[in-house]
C-alpha positions, 0 to 999 in steps of 0.5 A: 180073142177069148172064149169061155165055156161053163165047165165040169170035169173038162166038159161043157156043164149043162147048167151055166148058172151052177157050173163048177168053173169056166174054161177061158181059152185064148185064140190067136189070129190063126184060130188056134188055142194058145192059152187055157185058164180056169176061172172058179164059178161064184156061188149062186145064180150065174146071172146074179153073180159077178162072173160076167163082169169078171169074164168081160174084164178078162177080154172074153167075147164069146160064150159056148154054153149048154143050157142057159136062161134068157136073163143070163144071155141078156147080161152076157150080151150087155157086156158084149159077150155073144152066146152059142147055146146047145153045146156039149162034150169036151171043152177043147173039142167044142171050141175047136169045132166052133173055130172050124165053123161047125157049131151053131146056136141051138136057139133054145133058152132054159126056162128053169130059172127064168123068174129069178134071173130077169134083167 
C-alpha cells in the first residue's frame, strides 16, 4: 500500500493545493513503512494539476491531509484515493499513528478555494 501526505519541511502542509511536495510512503503487510519518496508539487491549484494522476499511477490509495477542499477530495476519490482530513505534525509520526488506527477523518472541508476547484 502507498499513502501520500502533502508536506512542508517534513510536516503535514496545512494546505493540500499549495504544498511544497508530497511524501509518498510504501507500507508493507505488517503496517511498517518500507520506503519514502518525495514528489514535487506542481504549480497552481492541486485539484487542477496532474498531481492526482501522478499519485494514482504510483499506486497511492490513501491521502493523509491537513486542510483540503471538496473539489480536491472529489478528484482524489475518483482516482480511488481515500482522504483523511485534519492531520498535522511530522509526516512519519502521522503515518505511524494512522497505521496504528489512531487517526480519523475530521470531516472538515476547506471552503477557501471551493469556487476554483469544482469538479
